[in-house]
C-alpha positions in Angstrom: 0.1 0.3 -0.2 3.1 2.2 0.3 3.5 5.4 2.8 0.5 6.5 4.3 0.0 10.0 5.7 -2.2 10.2 9.4 -3.3 13.5 10.2 -3.8 13.4 13.8 -5.1 17.4 14.0 -1.7 18.6 15.5 0.3 16.4 13.4 1.0 13.8 11.0 2.3 10.2 11.6 4.2 8.5 9.1 4.1 4.9 8.7 5.2 2.3 6.1 2.0 0.4 5.9 2.9 -2.4 3.3 -0.1 -4.9 4.0 -3.5 -5.5 5.6 -2.0 -7.4 8.7 0.5 -4.3 9.0 -2.7 -2.0 8.9 -4.3 -4.3 11.5 -1.5 -4.3 14.0 -1.1 0.0 13.4 -5.2 0.0 14.3 -4.4 -2.3 17.5 -1.5 -0.1 18.3 -4.6 3.0 18.4 -6.6 0.9 20.9 -9.2 -0.2 17.9 -10.9 -3.0 19.4 -12.1 -6.3 16.8 -15.1 -6.8 18.9 -18.1 -6.8 16.4 -16.1 -7.5 13.2 -13.3 -10.2 13.8 -9.9 -10.2 11.9 -11.3 -12.1 9.1 -14.1 -9.7 8.2 -11.7 -6.8 9.1 -9.4 -8.4 6.3 -12.1 -8.6 3.9 -13.2 -4.7 4.2 -9.6 -3.5 4.1 -8.8 -5.7 0.8 -12.0 -5.1 -0.9 -14.4 -2.5 0.1 -12.2 0.5 2.2 -9.3 1.7 2.2 -7.3 2.1 5.8 -7.0 6.2 5.0 -10.5 6.1 4.6 -11.8 4.4 7.8 -9.3 5.9 9.9 -10.4 9.1 9.3 -13.3 8.8 11.5 -11.2 8.5 14.8 -11.5 11.8 14.9 -15.0 11.3 16.5 -13.5 9.3 19.8 -11.6 10.6 22.5 -8.0 9.8 23.6 -6.8 8.4 26.6 -3.9 11.0 28.6 -1.1 9.5 30.3 -0.5 6.1 31.3 0.8 2.9 29.4 -1.8 3.3 26.7 -1.5 7.1 26.2 -2.5 8.3 22.9 -4.6 5.4 22.0 -8.6 5.6 21.5 -11.1 5.0 23.9 -14.5 2.7 22.8 -13.4 2.5 19.1 -14.0 -0.5 17.4 -12.8 -1.6 13.8 -17.2 -1.9 13.4 -17.7 2.0 14.3 -15.4 3.2 11.6 -16.9 0.9 8.9 -20.5 1.9 10.0 -19.7 5.5 9.6 -18.2 5.5 6.5 -21.1 3.4 5.0 -22.9 6.3 6.9 -20.8 9.1 5.3 -21.3 7.3 1.8 -24.8 7.5 1.8 -24.8 11.5 3.1 -22.5 12.0 0.4 -24.9 10.4 -2.3 -27.8 12.7 -1.0 -25.3 15.6 -0.8 -24.1 15.6 -4.2 -27.5 14.7 -5.8 -28.7 17.8 -4.1 -25.7 20.2 -5.3 -25.9 19.1 -8.9 -29.6 20.2 -9.0 -28.5 23.6 -7.4 -26.0 23.9 -10.1 -28.3 23.1 -12.7 -31.1 25.6 -11.3 -27.9 28.4 -11.1 -27.5 27.5 -15.1 -31.0 27.9 -15.9 -31.4 30.6 -13.8 -28.8 32.9 -15.4 -30.1 32.1 -18.6 -33.8 32.8 -17.6 -32.9 36.2 -16.4 -30.8 37.3 -19.4 -33.6 36.4 -21.3 -36.1 38.4 -18.7 -33.9 41.7 -19.5 -33.7 41.0 -23.4 -29.7 40.6 -23.2 -27.8 39.4 -26.0 -26.5 35.7 -25.1 -23.3 36.3 -27.1 -22.7 40.0 -25.7 -23.1 38.9 -22.1 -20.1 36.3 -22.8 -18.0 38.3 -24.5 -18.7 41.3 -21.5 -17.6 38.7 -19.1 -14.6 37.5 -21.3 -13.2 41.3 -21.0 -13.6 41.8 -17.6 -11.3 39.1 -16.8 -7.7 39.7 -16.5 -5.2 38.2 -19.1 -4.3 34.7 -17.2 -7.9 34.1 -16.1 -9.0 35.0 -19.8 -6.4 32.3 -20.9 -7.4 29.6 -18.3 -11.2 30.2 -19.6 -10.3 29.5 -23.2 -8.6 26.7 -22.4 -11.4 25.1 -20.5 -13.3 25.9 -23.9 -10.9 24.2 -26.2 -10.5 21.3 -24.2 -14.1 20.4 -24.7 -13.3 19.8 -28.7 -12.8 16.6 -28.5 -14.9 15.7 -25.5 -17.5 13.1 -26.1 -20.8 14.6 -24.6 -19.8 18.6 -24.9 -17.9 18.7 -28.1 -20.6 19.1 -30.7 -22.0 22.0 -28.8 -18.6 23.5 -28.9 -17.8 22.7 -32.4 -21.0 24.5 -32.8 -20.0 27.9 -31.5 -16.4 27.9 -30.9 -15.0 30.7 -28.5 -17.9 32.7 -29.9 -20.6 31.3 -27.9 -23.7 32.7 -26.4 -24.6 32.4 -22.8 -27.2 29.4 -22.9 -24.6 27.4 -24.7 -21.7 28.5 -22.2 -23.3 27.9 -19.3 -23.5 24.2 -20.4 -19.7 23.4 -21.0 -18.1 25.3 -17.9 -17.2 23.9 -14.5 -19.1 25.1 -11.6 -16.3 27.1 -10.5 -16.4 28.9 -13.6 -20.2 29.4 -13.3 -19.9 30.9 -10.0 -17.5 33.4 -11.5 -19.8 34.1 -14.7 -23.1 34.5 -12.0 -20.7 36.8 -10.0 -20.3 39.0 -13.1 -23.9 38.8 -14.1 -24.7 39.8 -10.8 -22.9 43.2 -11.3 -23.8 43.5 -14.7 -27.3 44.0 -13.5 -27.2 45.3 -10.1 -28.9 42.1 -8.9 -28.2 41.5 -4.9 -30.3 38.3 -5.1 -27.3 36.8 -7.5 -25.0 38.3 -5.8 -26.0 36.4 -2.5 -26.7 33.0 -4.3 -23.1 33.4 -5.5 -21.6 33.4 -2.7 -23.9 30.3 -1.1 -22.5 28.8 -4.6 -18.8 28.5 -3.0 -20.4 26.4 0.2 -22.0 24.2 -2.7 -19.5 23.5 -4.6 -17.0 22.9 -1.6 -19.6 20.2 -0.9 -20.0 18.9 -4.1 -16.3 18.3 -4.8 -15.9 16.7 -1.4 -18.9 14.4 -2.4 -17.6 13.3 -5.3 -14.0 12.7 -4.4 -15.3 10.8 -1.5 -14.0 13.1 1.4 -14.9 11.9 4.8 -17.5 14.4 5.6 -18.7 13.2 9.3 -15.4 13.0 10.7 -16.0 16.7 11.9 -17.3 17.1 15.2 
């Protein structure tokens, strides 16, 4: 498995953990018990279902002993607790990912609808957004678009317009980060305080979506 970095909150513990048996020994050394799941089940989990790093993240929810021969070990932490928390976290991420994707979709739709209400030229809105960007940011946005040239799903839409693209197409091609930045530009362009508030909310939504999409252990925080 190679070298693992176990974050303790104040520092990192560096350990060479190369086998499942080594991982089990590491957990036992930290006070983790195996009362509900025996060694055979634990080996199966660590070999086929979860990595040690994923499971060990939930140790932060448990208190540690202070002093004595077992100083620093965890109190009442069983291997099954980490497995159950990991499963619960996975279900939570599925719900939050679906919710964040719905919010992202609503933001794309809302920006187009608002532009239509204001009888905006979609091409002009995007061109004005590009013109507002500093050179390095503009380059980044152009690269983001050009990378879609060979994309199986969005390639045809990009090829239809290229870099001269209307708002209704642009919002469907860009990342949530770019969409949020565009949303801020529109908020200023239209002097729309509601859009401005939503832009700042999107920052939290985007962080949650990214954490969920990448399987980050969300419930490890108290």
